[in-house]
mmCIF file of the N, C-alpha and C atoms, coordinates in Angstrom:
data_MODEL
# 
_entry.id   MODEL 
# 
loop_
_atom_site.group_PDB 
_atom_site.id 
_atom_site.type_symbol 
_atom_site.label_atom_id 
_atom_site.label_alt_id 
_atom_site.label_comp_id 
_atom_site.label_asym_id 
_atom_site.label_entity_id 
_atom_site.label_seq_id 
_atom_site.pdbx_PDB_ins_code 
_atom_site.Cartn_x 
_atom_site.Cartn_y 
_atom_site.Cartn_z 
_atom_site.occupancy 
_atom_site.B_iso_or_equiv 
_atom_site.pdbx_formal_charge 
_atom_site.auth_seq_id 
_atom_site.auth_comp_id 
_atom_site.auth_asym_id 
_atom_site.auth_atom_id 
_atom_site.pdbx_PDB_model_num 
ATOM 1   N N  . UNK A 1 1  ? -0.323  -15.647 -12.777 1.00 0.00 ? 1  UNK A N  1 
ATOM 2   C CA . UNK A 1 1  ? -0.095  -14.649 -13.784 1.00 0.00 ? 1  UNK A CA 1 
ATOM 3   C C  . UNK A 1 1  ? 0.543   -13.417 -13.121 1.00 0.00 ? 1  UNK A C  1 
ATOM 4   N N  . UNK A 1 2  ? 1.689   -13.026 -13.614 1.00 0.00 ? 2  UNK A N  1 
ATOM 5   C CA . UNK A 1 2  ? 2.394   -11.870 -13.075 1.00 0.00 ? 2  UNK A CA 1 
ATOM 6   C C  . UNK A 1 2  ? 1.868   -10.601 -13.731 1.00 0.00 ? 2  UNK A C  1 
ATOM 7   N N  . UNK A 1 3  ? 1.757   -9.570  -12.938 1.00 0.00 ? 3  UNK A N  1 
ATOM 8   C CA . UNK A 1 3  ? 1.314   -8.283  -13.451 1.00 0.00 ? 3  UNK A CA 1 
ATOM 9   C C  . UNK A 1 3  ? 2.481   -7.556  -14.094 1.00 0.00 ? 3  UNK A C  1 
ATOM 10  N N  . UNK A 1 4  ? 2.195   -6.809  -15.122 1.00 0.00 ? 4  UNK A N  1 
ATOM 11  C CA . UNK A 1 4  ? 3.234   -6.013  -15.751 1.00 0.00 ? 4  UNK A CA 1 
ATOM 12  C C  . UNK A 1 4  ? 3.580   -4.831  -14.837 1.00 0.00 ? 4  UNK A C  1 
ATOM 13  N N  . UNK A 1 5  ? 4.678   -4.186  -15.158 1.00 0.00 ? 5  UNK A N  1 
ATOM 14  C CA . UNK A 1 5  ? 5.132   -3.045  -14.365 1.00 0.00 ? 5  UNK A CA 1 
ATOM 15  C C  . UNK A 1 5  ? 4.092   -1.931  -14.360 1.00 0.00 ? 5  UNK A C  1 
ATOM 16  N N  . UNK A 1 6  ? 3.532   -1.627  -15.537 1.00 0.00 ? 6  UNK A N  1 
ATOM 17  C CA . UNK A 1 6  ? 2.520   -0.561  -15.620 1.00 0.00 ? 6  UNK A CA 1 
ATOM 18  C C  . UNK A 1 6  ? 1.271   -0.920  -14.830 1.00 0.00 ? 6  UNK A C  1 
ATOM 19  N N  . UNK A 1 7  ? 0.866   -2.181  -14.903 1.00 0.00 ? 7  UNK A N  1 
ATOM 20  C CA . UNK A 1 7  ? -0.325  -2.613  -14.172 1.00 0.00 ? 7  UNK A CA 1 
ATOM 21  C C  . UNK A 1 7  ? -0.099  -2.519  -12.665 1.00 0.00 ? 7  UNK A C  1 
ATOM 22  N N  . UNK A 1 8  ? 1.095   -2.910  -12.209 1.00 0.00 ? 8  UNK A N  1 
ATOM 23  C CA . UNK A 1 8  ? 1.394   -2.797  -10.779 1.00 0.00 ? 8  UNK A CA 1 
ATOM 24  C C  . UNK A 1 8  ? 1.425   -1.342  -10.336 1.00 0.00 ? 8  UNK A C  1 
ATOM 25  N N  . UNK A 1 9  ? 1.958   -0.449  -11.170 1.00 0.00 ? 9  UNK A N  1 
ATOM 26  C CA . UNK A 1 9  ? 1.972   0.983   -10.816 1.00 0.00 ? 9  UNK A CA 1 
ATOM 27  C C  . UNK A 1 9  ? 0.555   1.525   -10.695 1.00 0.00 ? 9  UNK A C  1 
ATOM 28  N N  . UNK A 1 10 ? -0.281  1.198   -11.646 1.00 0.00 ? 10 UNK A N  1 
ATOM 29  C CA . UNK A 1 10 ? -1.671  1.687   -11.606 1.00 0.00 ? 10 UNK A CA 1 
ATOM 30  C C  . UNK A 1 10 ? -2.430  1.101   -10.427 1.00 0.00 ? 10 UNK A C  1 
ATOM 31  N N  . UNK A 1 11 ? -2.265  -0.193  -10.202 1.00 0.00 ? 11 UNK A N  1 
ATOM 32  C CA . UNK A 1 11 ? -2.959  -0.845  -9.097  1.00 0.00 ? 11 UNK A CA 1 
ATOM 33  C C  . UNK A 1 11 ? -2.476  -0.310  -7.753  1.00 0.00 ? 11 UNK A C  1 
ATOM 34  N N  . UNK A 1 12 ? -1.183  -0.051  -7.628  1.00 0.00 ? 12 UNK A N  1 
ATOM 35  C CA . UNK A 1 12 ? -0.678  0.499   -6.368  1.00 0.00 ? 12 UNK A CA 1 
ATOM 36  C C  . UNK A 1 12 ? -1.230  1.904   -6.122  1.00 0.00 ? 12 UNK A C  1 
ATOM 37  N N  . UNK A 1 13 ? -1.389  2.673   -7.181  1.00 0.00 ? 13 UNK A N  1 
ATOM 38  C CA . UNK A 1 13 ? -1.975  4.005   -7.037  1.00 0.00 ? 13 UNK A CA 1 
ATOM 39  C C  . UNK A 1 13 ? -3.434  3.922   -6.591  1.00 0.00 ? 13 UNK A C  1 
ATOM 40  N N  . UNK A 1 14 ? -4.183  3.003   -7.155  1.00 0.00 ? 14 UNK A N  1 
ATOM 41  C CA . UNK A 1 14 ? -5.587  2.813   -6.756  1.00 0.00 ? 14 UNK A CA 1 
ATOM 42  C C  . UNK A 1 14 ? -5.667  2.370   -5.301  1.00 0.00 ? 14 UNK A C  1 
ATOM 43  N N  . UNK A 1 15 ? -4.790  1.455   -4.910  1.00 0.00 ? 15 UNK A N  1 
ATOM 44  C CA . UNK A 1 15 ? -4.788  0.976   -3.525  1.00 0.00 ? 15 UNK A CA 1 
ATOM 45  C C  . UNK A 1 15 ? -4.481  2.119   -2.568  1.00 0.00 ? 15 UNK A C  1 
ATOM 46  N N  . UNK A 1 16 ? -3.499  2.947   -2.899  1.00 0.00 ? 16 UNK A N  1 
ATOM 47  C CA . UNK A 1 16 ? -3.115  4.029   -1.994  1.00 0.00 ? 16 UNK A CA 1 
ATOM 48  C C  . UNK A 1 16 ? -4.132  5.163   -1.942  1.00 0.00 ? 16 UNK A C  1 
ATOM 49  N N  . UNK A 1 17 ? -4.781  5.460   -3.069  1.00 0.00 ? 17 UNK A N  1 
ATOM 50  C CA . UNK A 1 17 ? -5.710  6.588   -3.102  1.00 0.00 ? 17 UNK A CA 1 
ATOM 51  C C  . UNK A 1 17 ? -7.137  6.230   -2.696  1.00 0.00 ? 17 UNK A C  1 
ATOM 52  N N  . UNK A 1 18 ? -7.537  4.989   -2.920  1.00 0.00 ? 18 UNK A N  1 
ATOM 53  C CA . UNK A 1 18 ? -8.914  4.595   -2.615  1.00 0.00 ? 18 UNK A CA 1 
ATOM 54  C C  . UNK A 1 18 ? -8.964  3.547   -1.505  1.00 0.00 ? 18 UNK A C  1 
ATOM 55  N N  . UNK A 1 19 ? -8.168  2.512   -1.643  1.00 0.00 ? 19 UNK A N  1 
ATOM 56  C CA . UNK A 1 19 ? -8.216  1.400   -0.696  1.00 0.00 ? 19 UNK A CA 1 
ATOM 57  C C  . UNK A 1 19 ? -7.727  1.744   0.692   1.00 0.00 ? 19 UNK A C  1 
ATOM 58  N N  . UNK A 1 20 ? -6.618  2.452   0.778   1.00 0.00 ? 20 UNK A N  1 
ATOM 59  C CA . UNK A 1 20 ? -6.057  2.782   2.094   1.00 0.00 ? 20 UNK A CA 1 
ATOM 60  C C  . UNK A 1 20 ? -6.959  3.694   2.922   1.00 0.00 ? 20 UNK A C  1 
ATOM 61  N N  . UNK A 1 21 ? -7.531  4.756   2.351   1.00 0.00 ? 21 UNK A N  1 
ATOM 62  C CA . UNK A 1 21 ? -8.472  5.550   3.164   1.00 0.00 ? 21 UNK A CA 1 
ATOM 63  C C  . UNK A 1 21 ? -9.685  4.734   3.641   1.00 0.00 ? 21 UNK A C  1 
ATOM 64  N N  . UNK A 1 22 ? -10.181 3.860   2.797   1.00 0.00 ? 22 UNK A N  1 
ATOM 65  C CA . UNK A 1 22 ? -11.289 2.996   3.225   1.00 0.00 ? 22 UNK A CA 1 
ATOM 66  C C  . UNK A 1 22 ? -10.860 2.070   4.354   1.00 0.00 ? 22 UNK A C  1 
ATOM 67  N N  . UNK A 1 23 ? -9.644  1.557   4.266   1.00 0.00 ? 23 UNK A N  1 
ATOM 68  C CA . UNK A 1 23 ? -9.121  0.684   5.311   1.00 0.00 ? 23 UNK A CA 1 
ATOM 69  C C  . UNK A 1 23 ? -8.961  1.439   6.625   1.00 0.00 ? 23 UNK A C  1 
ATOM 70  N N  . UNK A 1 24 ? -8.540  2.700   6.556   1.00 0.00 ? 24 UNK A N  1 
ATOM 71  C CA . UNK A 1 24 ? -8.398  3.514   7.766   1.00 0.00 ? 24 UNK A CA 1 
ATOM 72  C C  . UNK A 1 24 ? -9.760  3.722   8.426   1.00 0.00 ? 24 UNK A C  1 
ATOM 73  N N  . UNK A 1 25 ? -10.786 3.995   7.631   1.00 0.00 ? 25 UNK A N  1 
ATOM 74  C CA . UNK A 1 25 ? -12.138 4.174   8.171   1.00 0.00 ? 25 UNK A CA 1 
ATOM 75  C C  . UNK A 1 25 ? -12.607 2.899   8.857   1.00 0.00 ? 25 UNK A C  1 
ATOM 76  N N  . UNK A 1 26 ? -12.358 1.757   8.237   1.00 0.00 ? 26 UNK A N  1 
ATOM 77  C CA . UNK A 1 26 ? -12.748 0.473   8.831   1.00 0.00 ? 26 UNK A CA 1 
ATOM 78  C C  . UNK A 1 26 ? -11.972 0.234   10.131  1.00 0.00 ? 26 UNK A C  1 
ATOM 79  N N  . UNK A 1 27 ? -10.682 0.546   10.148  1.00 0.00 ? 27 UNK A N  1 
ATOM 80  C CA . UNK A 1 27 ? -9.871  0.341   11.350  1.00 0.00 ? 27 UNK A CA 1 
ATOM 81  C C  . UNK A 1 27 ? -10.356 1.225   12.495  1.00 0.00 ? 27 UNK A C  1 
ATOM 82  N N  . UNK A 1 28 ? -10.661 2.475   12.215  1.00 0.00 ? 28 UNK A N  1 
ATOM 83  C CA . UNK A 1 28 ? -11.144 3.389   13.264  1.00 0.00 ? 28 UNK A CA 1 
ATOM 84  C C  . UNK A 1 28 ? -12.500 2.915   13.780  1.00 0.00 ? 28 UNK A C  1 
ATOM 85  N N  . UNK A 1 29 ? -13.373 2.474   12.879  1.00 0.00 ? 29 UNK A N  1 
ATOM 86  C CA . UNK A 1 29 ? -14.671 1.957   13.315  1.00 0.00 ? 29 UNK A CA 1 
ATOM 87  C C  . UNK A 1 29 ? -14.519 0.681   14.131  1.00 0.00 ? 29 UNK A C  1 
ATOM 88  N N  . UNK A 1 30 ? -13.548 -0.148  13.792  1.00 0.00 ? 30 UNK A N  1 
ATOM 89  C CA . UNK A 1 30 ? -13.305 -1.373  14.551  1.00 0.00 ? 30 UNK A CA 1 
ATOM 90  C C  . UNK A 1 30 ? -12.862 -1.050  15.967  1.00 0.00 ? 30 UNK A C  1 
ATOM 91  N N  . UNK A 1 31 ? -11.974 -0.079  16.115  1.00 0.00 ? 31 UNK A N  1 
ATOM 92  C CA . UNK A 1 31 ? -11.503 0.301   17.456  1.00 0.00 ? 31 UNK A CA 1 
ATOM 93  C C  . UNK A 1 31 ? -12.621 0.965   18.247  1.00 0.00 ? 31 UNK A C  1 
ATOM 94  N N  . UNK A 1 32 ? -13.446 1.773   17.606  1.00 0.00 ? 32 UNK A N  1 
ATOM 95  C CA . UNK A 1 32 ? -14.552 2.402   18.341  1.00 0.00 ? 32 UNK A CA 1 
ATOM 96  C C  . UNK A 1 32 ? -15.623 1.380   18.708  1.00 0.00 ? 32 UNK A C  1 
ATOM 97  N N  . UNK A 1 33 ? -15.706 0.304   17.946  1.00 0.00 ? 33 UNK A N  1 
ATOM 98  C CA . UNK A 1 33 ? -16.678 -0.764  18.240  1.00 0.00 ? 33 UNK A CA 1 
ATOM 99  C C  . UNK A 1 33 ? -16.275 -1.530  19.497  1.00 0.00 ? 33 UNK A C  1 
ATOM 100 N N  . UNK A 1 34 ? -14.985 -1.496  19.835  1.00 0.00 ? 34 UNK A N  1 
ATOM 101 C CA . UNK A 1 34 ? -14.484 -2.191  21.021  1.00 0.00 ? 34 UNK A CA 1 
ATOM 102 C C  . UNK A 1 34 ? -14.761 -1.362  22.286  1.00 0.00 ? 34 UNK A C  1 
ATOM 103 N N  . UNK A 1 35 ? -15.387 -0.234  22.183  1.00 0.00 ? 35 UNK A N  1 
ATOM 104 C CA . UNK A 1 35 ? -15.726 0.649   23.312  1.00 0.00 ? 35 UNK A CA 1 
ATOM 105 C C  . UNK A 1 35 ? -14.498 1.276   23.949  1.00 0.00 ? 35 UNK A C  1 
ATOM 106 N N  . UNK A 1 36 ? -13.661 1.882   23.121  1.00 0.00 ? 36 UNK A N  1 
ATOM 107 C CA . UNK A 1 36 ? -12.502 2.655   23.555  1.00 0.00 ? 36 UNK A CA 1 
ATOM 108 C C  . UNK A 1 36 ? -11.685 1.914   24.618  1.00 0.00 ? 36 UNK A C  1 
ATOM 109 N N  . UNK A 1 37 ? -10.853 0.980   24.178  1.00 0.00 ? 37 UNK A N  1 
ATOM 110 C CA . UNK A 1 37 ? -10.000 0.248   25.129  1.00 0.00 ? 37 UNK A CA 1 
ATOM 111 C C  . UNK A 1 37 ? -8.899  1.149   25.687  1.00 0.00 ? 37 UNK A C  1 
ATOM 112 N N  . UNK A 1 38 ? -8.053  0.580   26.544  1.00 0.00 ? 38 UNK A N  1 
ATOM 113 C CA . UNK A 1 38 ? -6.946  1.376   27.084  1.00 0.00 ? 38 UNK A CA 1 
ATOM 114 C C  . UNK A 1 38 ? -6.026  1.806   25.946  1.00 0.00 ? 38 UNK A C  1 
ATOM 115 N N  . UNK A 1 39 ? -5.232  2.808   26.207  1.00 0.00 ? 39 UNK A N  1 
ATOM 116 C CA . UNK A 1 39 ? -4.404  3.405   25.167  1.00 0.00 ? 39 UNK A CA 1 
ATOM 117 C C  . UNK A 1 39 ? -3.399  2.404   24.606  1.00 0.00 ? 39 UNK A C  1 
ATOM 118 N N  . UNK A 1 40 ? -2.881  1.511   25.440  1.00 0.00 ? 40 UNK A N  1 
ATOM 119 C CA . UNK A 1 40 ? -1.920  0.515   24.957  1.00 0.00 ? 40 UNK A CA 1 
ATOM 120 C C  . UNK A 1 40 ? -2.581  -0.517  24.053  1.00 0.00 ? 40 UNK A C  1 
ATOM 121 N N  . UNK A 1 41 ? -3.784  -0.930  24.400  1.00 0.00 ? 41 UNK A N  1 
ATOM 122 C CA . UNK A 1 41 ? -4.518  -1.877  23.553  1.00 0.00 ? 41 UNK A CA 1 
ATOM 123 C C  . UNK A 1 41 ? -4.888  -1.207  22.240  1.00 0.00 ? 41 UNK A C  1 
ATOM 124 N N  . UNK A 1 42 ? -5.318  0.030   22.315  1.00 0.00 ? 42 UNK A N  1 
ATOM 125 C CA . UNK A 1 42 ? -5.671  0.770   21.106  1.00 0.00 ? 42 UNK A CA 1 
ATOM 126 C C  . UNK A 1 42 ? -4.452  0.951   20.201  1.00 0.00 ? 42 UNK A C  1 
ATOM 127 N N  . UNK A 1 43 ? -3.315  1.283   20.792  1.00 0.00 ? 43 UNK A N  1 
ATOM 128 C CA . UNK A 1 43 ? -2.086  1.426   20.024  1.00 0.00 ? 43 UNK A CA 1 
ATOM 129 C C  . UNK A 1 43 ? -1.687  0.100   19.376  1.00 0.00 ? 43 UNK A C  1 
ATOM 130 N N  . UNK A 1 44 ? -1.795  -0.992  20.116  1.00 0.00 ? 44 UNK A N  1 
ATOM 131 C CA . UNK A 1 44 ? -1.452  -2.309  19.566  1.00 0.00 ? 44 UNK A CA 1 
ATOM 132 C C  . UNK A 1 44 ? -2.365  -2.686  18.408  1.00 0.00 ? 44 UNK A C  1 
ATOM 133 N N  . UNK A 1 45 ? -3.645  -2.364  18.517  1.00 0.00 ? 45 UNK A N  1 
ATOM 134 C CA . UNK A 1 45 ? -4.587  -2.661  17.435  1.00 0.00 ? 45 UNK A CA 1 
ATOM 135 C C  . UNK A 1 45 ? -4.245  -1.836  16.197  1.00 0.00 ? 45 UNK A C  1 
ATOM 136 N N  . UNK A 1 46 ? -3.964  -0.555  16.369  1.00 0.00 ? 46 UNK A N  1 
ATOM 137 C CA . UNK A 1 46 ? -3.628  0.299   15.228  1.00 0.00 ? 46 UNK A CA 1 
ATOM 138 C C  . UNK A 1 46 ? -2.304  -0.127  14.568  1.00 0.00 ? 46 UNK A C  1 
ATOM 139 N N  . UNK A 1 47 ? -1.324  -0.481  15.373  1.00 0.00 ? 47 UNK A N  1 
ATOM 140 C CA . UNK A 1 47 ? -0.053  -0.944  14.809  1.00 0.00 ? 47 UNK A CA 1 
ATOM 141 C C  . UNK A 1 47 ? -0.252  -2.267  14.080  1.00 0.00 ? 47 UNK A C  1 
ATOM 142 N N  . UNK A 1 48 ? -1.004  -3.174  14.680  1.00 0.00 ? 48 UNK A N  1 
ATOM 143 C CA . UNK A 1 48 ? -1.286  -4.461  14.035  1.00 0.00 ? 48 UNK A CA 1 
ATOM 144 C C  . UNK A 1 48 ? -2.037  -4.297  12.726  1.00 0.00 ? 48 UNK A C  1 
ATOM 145 N N  . UNK A 1 49 ? -3.061  -3.471  12.721  1.00 0.00 ? 49 UNK A N  1 
ATOM 146 C CA . UNK A 1 49 ? -3.812  -3.234  11.488  1.00 0.00 ? 49 UNK A CA 1 
ATOM 147 C C  . UNK A 1 49 ? -2.982  -2.459  10.469  1.00 0.00 ? 49 UNK A C  1 
ATOM 148 N N  . UNK A 1 50 ? -2.066  -1.623  10.950  1.00 0.00 ? 50 UNK A N  1 
ATOM 149 C CA . UNK A 1 50 ? -1.200  -0.879  10.040  1.00 0.00 ? 50 UNK A CA 1 
ATOM 150 C C  . UNK A 1 50 ? -0.216  -1.771  9.304   1.00 0.00 ? 50 UNK A C  1 
ATOM 151 N N  . UNK A 1 51 ? 0.199   -2.848  9.938   1.00 0.00 ? 51 UNK A N  1 
ATOM 152 C CA . UNK A 1 51 ? 1.098   -3.806  9.291   1.00 0.00 ? 51 UNK A CA 1 
ATOM 153 C C  . UNK A 1 51 ? 0.306   -4.815  8.478   1.00 0.00 ? 51 UNK A C  1 
ATOM 154 N N  . UNK A 1 52 ? -0.869  -5.162  8.945   1.00 0.00 ? 52 UNK A N  1 
ATOM 155 C CA . UNK A 1 52 ? -1.667  -6.213  8.312   1.00 0.00 ? 52 UNK A CA 1 
ATOM 156 C C  . UNK A 1 52 ? -2.104  -5.870  6.891   1.00 0.00 ? 52 UNK A C  1 
ATOM 157 N N  . UNK A 1 53 ? -2.370  -4.613  6.585   1.00 0.00 ? 53 UNK A N  1 
ATOM 158 C CA . UNK A 1 53 ? -2.883  -4.260  5.263   1.00 0.00 ? 53 UNK A CA 1 
ATOM 159 C C  . UNK A 1 53 ? -1.853  -4.448  4.164   1.00 0.00 ? 53 UNK A C  1 
ATOM 160 N N  . UNK A 1 54 ? -0.583  -4.323  4.501   1.00 0.00 ? 54 UNK A N  1 
ATOM 161 C CA . UNK A 1 54 ? 0.440   -4.387  3.463   1.00 0.00 ? 54 UNK A CA 1 
ATOM 162 C C  . UNK A 1 54 ? 0.841   -5.814  3.126   1.00 0.00 ? 54 UNK A C  1 
ATOM 163 N N  . UNK A 1 55 ? 0.651   -6.754  4.019   1.00 0.00 ? 55 UNK A N  1 
ATOM 164 C CA . UNK A 1 55 ? 1.113   -8.121  3.780   1.00 0.00 ? 55 UNK A CA 1 
ATOM 165 C C  . UNK A 1 55 ? 0.541   -8.751  2.508   1.00 0.00 ? 55 UNK A C  1 
ATOM 166 N N  . UNK A 1 56 ? -0.755  -8.714  2.270   1.00 0.00 ? 56 UNK A N  1 
ATOM 167 C CA . UNK A 1 56 ? -1.238  -9.311  1.020   1.00 0.00 ? 56 UNK A CA 1 
ATOM 168 C C  . UNK A 1 56 ? -0.946  -8.458  -0.216  1.00 0.00 ? 56 UNK A C  1 
ATOM 169 N N  . UNK A 1 57 ? -0.649  -7.176  -0.025  1.00 0.00 ? 57 UNK A N  1 
ATOM 170 C CA . UNK A 1 57 ? -0.419  -6.273  -1.154  1.00 0.00 ? 57 UNK A CA 1 
ATOM 171 C C  . UNK A 1 57 ? 1.058   -6.049  -1.447  1.00 0.00 ? 57 UNK A C  1 
ATOM 172 N N  . UNK A 1 58 ? 1.926   -6.697  -0.720  1.00 0.00 ? 58 UNK A N  1 
ATOM 173 C CA . UNK A 1 58 ? 3.363   -6.489  -0.902  1.00 0.00 ? 58 UNK A CA 1 
ATOM 174 C C  . UNK A 1 58 ? 3.834   -6.755  -2.328  1.00 0.00 ? 58 UNK A C  1 
ATOM 175 N N  . UNK A 1 59 ? 3.388   -7.813  -2.999  1.00 0.00 ? 59 UNK A N  1 
ATOM 176 C CA . UNK A 1 59 ? 3.857   -8.038  -4.379  1.00 0.00 ? 59 UNK A CA 1 
ATOM 177 C C  . UNK A 1 59 ? 3.493   -6.904  -5.343  1.00 0.00 ? 59 UNK A C  1 
ATOM 178 N N  . UNK A 1 60 ? 2.419   -6.203  -5.069  1.00 0.00 ? 60 UNK A N  1 
ATOM 179 C CA . UNK A 1 60 ? 2.013   -5.094  -5.944  1.00 0.00 ? 60 UNK A CA 1 
ATOM 180 C C  . UNK A 1 60 ? 2.989   -3.932  -5.821  1.00 0.00 ? 60 UNK A C  1 
ATOM 181 N N  . UNK A 1 61 ? 3.476   -3.679  -4.603  1.00 0.00 ? 61 UNK A N  1 
ATOM 182 C CA . UNK A 1 61 ? 4.328   -2.526  -4.365  1.00 0.00 ? 61 UNK A CA 1 
ATOM 183 C C  . UNK A 1 61 ? 5.810   -2.792  -4.599  1.00 0.00 ? 61 UNK A C  1 
ATOM 184 N N  . UNK A 1 62 ? 6.208   -4.032  -4.777  1.00 0.00 ? 62 UNK A N  1 
ATOM 185 C CA . UNK A 1 62 ? 7.619   -4.367  -4.957  1.00 0.00 ? 62 UNK A CA 1 
ATOM 186 C C  . UNK A 1 62 ? 8.143   -3.780  -6.275  1.00 0.00 ? 62 UNK A C  1 
ATOM 187 N N  . UNK A 1 63 ? 9.136   -2.923  -6.196  1.00 0.00 ? 63 UNK A N  1 
ATOM 188 C CA . UNK A 1 63 ? 9.803   -2.384  -7.366  1.00 0.00 ? 63 UNK A CA 1 
ATOM 189 C C  . UNK A 1 63 ? 9.067   -1.287  -8.101  1.00 0.00 ? 63 UNK A C  1 
ATOM 190 N N  . UNK A 1 64 ? 7.972   -0.785  -7.554  1.00 0.00 ? 64 UNK A N  1 
ATOM 191 C CA . UNK A 1 64 ? 7.196   0.246   -8.244  1.00 0.00 ? 64 UNK A CA 1 
ATOM 192 C C  . UNK A 1 64 ? 7.972   1.560   -8.327  1.00 0.00 ? 64 UNK A C  1 
ATOM 193 N N  . UNK A 1 65 ? 8.814   1.846   -7.369  1.00 0.00 ? 65 UNK A N  1 
ATOM 194 C CA . UNK A 1 65 ? 9.578   3.083   -7.383  1.00 0.00 ? 65 UNK A CA 1 
ATOM 195 C C  . UNK A 1 65 ? 10.816  3.028   -8.267  1.00 0.00 ? 65 UNK A C  1 
ATOM 196 N N  . UNK A 1 66 ? 11.116  1.870   -8.807  1.00 0.00 ? 66 UNK A N  1 
ATOM 197 C CA . UNK A 1 66 ? 12.286  1.705   -9.671  1.00 0.00 ? 66 UNK A CA 1 
ATOM 198 C C  . UNK A 1 66 ? 11.934  2.056   -11.110 1.00 0.00 ? 66 UNK A C  1 
ATOM 199 N N  . UNK A 1 67 ? 12.936  2.285   -11.946 1.00 0.00 ? 67 UNK A N  1 
ATOM 200 C CA . UNK A 1 67 ? 12.657  2.528   -13.366 1.00 0.00 ? 67 UNK A CA 1 
ATOM 201 C C  . UNK A 1 67 ? 12.014  1.298   -14.010 1.00 0.00 ? 67 UNK A C  1 
ATOM 202 N N  . UNK A 1 68 ? 11.270  1.520   -15.064 1.00 0.00 ? 68 UNK A N  1 
ATOM 203 C CA . UNK A 1 68 ? 10.575  0.446   -15.755 1.00 0.00 ? 68 UNK A CA 1 
ATOM 204 C C  . UNK A 1 68 ? 11.588  -0.558  -16.311 1.00 0.00 ? 68 UNK A C  1 
ATOM 205 N N  . UNK A 1 69 ? 11.536  -1.819  -15.855 1.00 0.00 ? 69 UNK A N  1 
ATOM 206 C CA . UNK A 1 69 ? 12.505  -2.808  -16.341 1.00 0.00 ? 69 UNK A CA 1 
ATOM 207 C C  . UNK A 1 69 ? 12.224  -3.260  -17.774 1.00 0.00 ? 69 UNK A C  1 
ATOM 208 N N  . UNK A 1 70 ? 11.046  -2.966  -18.300 1.00 0.00 ? 70 UNK A N  1 
ATOM 209 C CA . UNK A 1 70 ? 10.692  -3.394  -19.648 1.00 0.00 ? 70 UNK A CA 1 
ATOM 210 C C  . UNK A 1 70 ? 11.266  -2.489  -20.726 1.00 0.00 ? 70 UNK A C  1 
ATOM 211 N N  . UNK A 1 71 ? 11.617  -1.262  -20.372 1.00 0.00 ? 71 UNK A N  1 
ATOM 212 C CA . UNK A 1 71 ? 12.174  -0.354  -21.381 1.00 0.00 ? 71 UNK A CA 1 
ATOM 213 C C  . UNK A 1 71 ? 13.680  -0.537  -21.435 1.00 0.00 ? 71 UNK A C  1 
ATOM 214 N N  . UNK A 1 72 ? 14.216  -0.443  -22.607 1.00 0.00 ? 72 UNK A N  1 
ATOM 215 C CA . UNK A 1 72 ? 15.658  -0.570  -22.793 1.00 0.00 ? 72 UNK A CA 1 
ATOM 216 C C  . UNK A 1 72 ? 16.298  0.771   -22.491 1.00 0.00 ? 72 UNK A C  1 
ATOM 217 N N  . UNK A 1 73 ? 17.129  0.824   -21.474 1.00 0.00 ? 73 UNK A N  1 
ATOM 218 C CA . UNK A 1 73 ? 17.805  2.072   -21.101 1.00 0.00 ? 73 UNK A CA 1 
ATOM 219 C C  . UNK A 1 73 ? 19.120  2.143   -21.846 1.00 0.00 ? 73 UNK A C  1 
ATOM 220 N N  . UNK A 1 74 ? 19.249  3.140   -22.676 1.00 0.00 ? 74 UNK A N  1 
ATOM 221 C CA . UNK A 1 74 ? 20.471  3.298   -23.464 1.00 0.00 ? 74 UNK A CA 1 
ATOM 222 C C  . UNK A 1 74 ? 21.510  4.132   -22.740 1.00 0.00 ? 74 UNK A C  1 
ATOM 223 N N  . UNK A 1 75 ? 21.182  4.646   -21.588 1.00 0.00 ? 75 UNK A N  1 
ATOM 224 C CA . UNK A 1 75 ? 22.100  5.479   -20.827 1.00 0.00 ? 75 UNK A CA 1 
ATOM 225 C C  . UNK A 1 75 ? 22.077  6.930   -21.266 1.00 0.00 ? 75 UNK A C  1 
ATOM 226 N N  . UNK A 1 76 ? 21.329  7.267   -22.281 1.00 0.00 ? 76 UNK A N  1 
ATOM 227 C CA . UNK A 1 76 ? 21.240  8.646   -22.763 1.00 0.00 ? 76 UNK A CA 1 
ATOM 228 C C  . UNK A 1 76 ? 20.327  9.447   -21.845 1.00 0.00 ? 76 UNK A C  1 
ATOM 229 N N  . UNK A 1 77 ? 20.551  10.716  -21.819 1.00 0.00 ? 77 UNK A N  1 
ATOM 230 C CA . UNK A 1 77 ? 19.729  11.616  -21.023 1.00 0.00 ? 77 UNK A CA 1 
ATOM 231 C C  . UNK A 1 77 ? 18.396  11.826  -21.713 1.00 0.00 ? 77 UNK A C  1 
ATOM 232 N N  . UNK A 1 78 ? 17.306  11.442  -21.057 1.00 0.00 ? 78 UNK A N  1 
ATOM 233 C CA . UNK A 1 78 ? 15.975  11.538  -21.679 1.00 0.00 ? 78 UNK A CA 1 
ATOM 234 C C  . UNK A 1 78 ? 15.384  12.927  -21.586 1.00 0.00 ? 78 UNK A C  1 
ATOM 235 N N  . UNK A 1 79 ? 15.995  13.814  -20.829 1.00 0.00 ? 79 UNK A N  1 
ATOM 236 C CA . UNK A 1 79 ? 15.419  15.147  -20.659 1.00 0.00 ? 79 UNK A CA 1 
ATOM 237 C C  . UNK A 1 79 ? 15.662  16.042  -21.865 1.00 0.00 ? 79 UNK A C  1 
ATOM 238 N N  . UNK A 1 80 ? 16.492  15.644  -22.768 1.00 0.00 ? 80 UNK A N  1 
ATOM 239 C CA . UNK A 1 80 ? 16.808  16.480  -23.941 1.00 0.00 ? 80 UNK A CA 1 
ATOM 240 C C  . UNK A 1 80 ? 15.954  16.148  -25.111 1.00 0.00 ? 80 UNK A C  1 
# 
């Protein structure tokens, strides 16, 4: 089942405002649980975890910054 444009926008906002900060807390706790490794290992873990969170959520964020494809754009200026 594909999510609608509005649902993807709302879900992406929830992920960015609630999910991502929680993920950062978990990542920092994971690195501190390893007993402060060398700076290169720590950097590799943070970079790996920074890329890992987006992979399963990529379909949610695809096209969210674009105009709503469900609305018919007549080319008229909507600000008036």
